[in-house]
N, C-alpha and C positions, 0 to 999 in steps of 0.2 A: 964254477958258478960264480957270477959276478954278484957283487952286492946290489947292483941295480936290478938284477933279474929277480932277486929275492924280494925286493921292495916292489910291490905291486903298485901300479898307478891307478887302480881302480878302487872304488870305495869298499869298505868292508861289508859283508853281508849282514843285514840287520837280524837280530835274533827274533824269532817269531813272537809276537805279542799275544798273550792270552787275553781275549776280549771278554769272556764270561767266565766267571768262576762257576763251579758246580753248585747247584742249590742242595741244601740239606734237606733231609727228610721232613723236619719240622717246618721249614719255609714252604715247602710244597704242600703240606697239609693245611697251613694257613692260608695260602693262595687259593686252594681248592675250597676252603670254607668261605672265603670272601666271595668267590665266584658264585657258590651256591646261594649265599645270602642275596647277592645282586639279582641272580636268576629268579629267586623267590620274590623279591620286590618287583621285578619287571612283570612277572606273571600276575601279581596282585594288581598292578596298574592296568595290565591287559584286561583282566576281568572287570575292573572298575570302568574302563573305557567302554567295554561292551555293554555294560548296564546303562551308561550314559547315552551311548548311541541308540539303544533300544528305547529309552525314554524320549529321546529327541525325535525319533522316527514316529513314535506314538503321537507327540505334540504336532509334528508336521502333518500327520494324517488328519488330526482333528482340525488344524487350520485350513487344510485343503477342503475338508467337508464344509466348514463354516464359509469359507470364500465361495464355494459353489452355491451354497444356499443364498448368500448376499447377492450373487450374480442373477439367480432366479428371481429374487425380489426386485432387483433394479430393472430387469427385463419387464416384469409385470408392471412396475410403476411407470416405465417409459411408455408402454402400451396404453396404460390408463391416461397418461398425460396427453398422448396424441389424440385419444378419443375425446377427452375433455376439451382440448384446444379446437377440435373440429365443431363441437357443439357450441362452444363460445363464439366462434366466427359465424356459425349459422344464426345464433341469437342476435349478434350484432347486426347482421344484414337484415333480419326481420325488423329489428327495432328502427333501423333507418328507413325501411319501407313504410312502417306504421307512422313515423313522424312526418314522412312526406305526404301521406294521405291525410293526416290530422291537422297539418299547418293551416289550411284554409278555414277550417272550423275554429281553431284557436284564434285566428286573426279576426273572424266575424264576431266571436264572443268578446273579444277585447274591444272592438269598436262599438258594440252594443252596450257594453257595461263601462264605457269610459267615464272618468270623473272629470267633469268640466267645472271650472270655478270662474265666475265673472271677475274682470280685473277690479281691483279694489283701489280705493282712495285712502290715503292715510289721513287719519284724524289728528289734526294738530291743535285742538282747542285746549288741551291740558298744558299747563306752563312748562312741565317737565319734558314735554314732547314737542317743543317748538321747533320749527324748521329753521335751519341756519342759513345765513346768506353768505355768499362768497366773500372772502376777505380781500379788501382792496390793497393791492401791492403797488407802491410807487417808489420812485427814487427820493432821496432826501431833498435834492434840489427842487423837485416838484412839489414835495410835501411842505417845504419851508417857503416856497414861492421865490426862490432865488434861481438865477441862471448859473451856467457854469462860468468859472473864473477864467478869463483869458488873459495870458500874459502879453504884455506889449513889448517887453524887453527894451525898455527906455525910449520907445517911440512917442512922440508927441502928436502924431498924426491922428486926427479924430476918426479916421476910418477904421483904426485898429481898436478903438475904445468900444466897449459894448453899449448898446443903446438901452436906456432904462425906461 
């Protein structure tokens, strides 16, 4: 045997690793107690959820009954509204027909009872109630009796001078 044959070129086999150690009896009892406690809590939550669901179903039934009642009332009100709308439209048509029939009588009565007043003259005999006369508006040249000034620009020609 040669030395090279003794030395193997492969990796040595790993030793088996123990992944879990065995649980002791005390640990198993503790785990069982914890699981029983969790089961008890979950069962209590389940019973509480059942009670809550029953209460909510009862409320849902009440709400559905109330909604059905409200829908019945809404249908009755809609029917009543339609009936009243028809009556209103019929009354409006009747009022329009009566106004058309009554219009000539109203016009005749208005003409017969018309208030007529003769045209009046204003009494201006009192001092406080004197009639005013229009204000005379003239230019300053006309008011002072002078004419417009014409610039001769140094011209001595009598044609450029204004006549007085």
